[in-house]
C-alpha positions, 0 to 999 in steps of 0.5 A, a space after each residue: 854888421 851893427 857898430 858899437 854893440 859888443 865894442 861898447 863894453 870895452 870902448 872906454 878902456 881903449 879910449 882911456 887916453 882920449 883928452 875929454 877934459 881938454 875937449 870940454 875946456 875948449 868947448 866951454 871956451 867957445 860957448 863963453 865966447 860965441 854962445 848963449 848957454 850958461 852953466 845954470 841948471 833948473 832955471 824957473 824961466 822956460 826960455 832961459 832953460 832952453 837957452 842953457 840946454 846943451 845937446 851932445 850929439 853922438 855922445 857914446 858912453 857919455 864921458 864928455 857929456 858928464 864932464 860938461 854936466 860937472 861944469 854946470 851945464 844942463 845936458 842931453 846926450 843922444 846916440 843911436 847905440 843902445 849899448 853905448 847909452 846903457 853905459 852912459 846911463 850907468 855912469 850917470 846913475 853912479 855919479 848922481 847926475 841928472 842927464 837926459 839920454 835919448 836913443 836917436 839917429 842924428 839923421 832923425 833928431 827930435 827934441 822937445 824944445 829948442 836948445 842953446 848949444 849942440 856939440 858933436 865930437 870924436 868924429 861922430 859926423 863922419 859916420 854919416 856917409 852921404 852928403 844929403 844925409 849930413 845936410 839933413 843933420 845940419 838942418 835939424 840942428 839948426 831947426 832946434 837951435 835957439 835964436 843965436 844958438 851955437 853948433 860945435 862939431 869936429 870931423 876927420 878930413 880926407 887927408 887923415 883917412 887917405 894919408 894917415 890911417 888908410 890901409 894900416 893895421 893897428 893892434 893893442 894888447 891890454 891885460 884883459 882885452 886886446 884888439 886888431 884894427 884893420 883900415 881899408 880906404 876906398 878912395 873913390 867913395 872917400 870912405 874908410 872901412 875899419 874892421 875891429 877884432 876884439 878879444 875880451 877875457 871873461 874867465 881866467 885864460 878864456 877870451 871871447 872874440 867878437 868883430 865889428 865893421 865901421 864906415 866913416 867918410 872923410 870930408 873937406 873943409 869946403 864941403 862942410 862949409 857949404 853944408 853948414 851954410 846951406 842949413 842956415 847957420 853962420 860959421 864963426 870959426 874953423 880950426 885945426 882940432 889938434 893945434 887950435 890954429 888955422 886949418 892947413 892941408 895936413 890938418 887931420 881933424 877940424 873943428 867948426 863953430 857955427 851959429 844960428 842966425 835966421 830965426 825970427 827975432 834974431 
């Protein structure tokens, strides 16, 4: 069953408590500290234009993409859900923003130039279930990073799936829609399956029901370190995503900030 089809229409409503602004500020702080991208658009210098490009990998409905655009960055949003991108482009058009959105699977990332920064948040990389495929993603990111470019991503840990949300059911009722989110943790594969049942009111008192199944794999910090370094990048910081402190065994979500270091001319 394909994910993020019908769910796309209510995604933003159910994610309305997500701290996108806080995430954006964190990302900007790390770009300013370690990166080469500047919040400057439409530079006449081609190399400067590439350095200033920021790619949002797994951008979904584009909320964070647009937030970073509003901070001055030249943005490209990439996602493999046509339905999510349709909403992202509607937001872009309503705001009069100039953001390029591309329908791509991150495992087949293809850009028209190098870029200064790649970001991927909201556990997008957890949808990559095989280590060799995630290795491919990181190698592609590294390939498209301008010399010295920055890669910032987050991921959910094995601990989160195994101890916090595994085998739990979450339900929420809104005025015009509701959902039931049933989690099943498959320990041998370290994969979390969650089955979504969503009810959306289309006419007064008449609801449409649809279902989606999602799969995400938990990763350890050690595995992520190895994959990032094997891809040719240097890790400059690893942080607990919730506290922005040192990662601990109970960290549920982790940020890794890595930098391209091997291209000729560095």
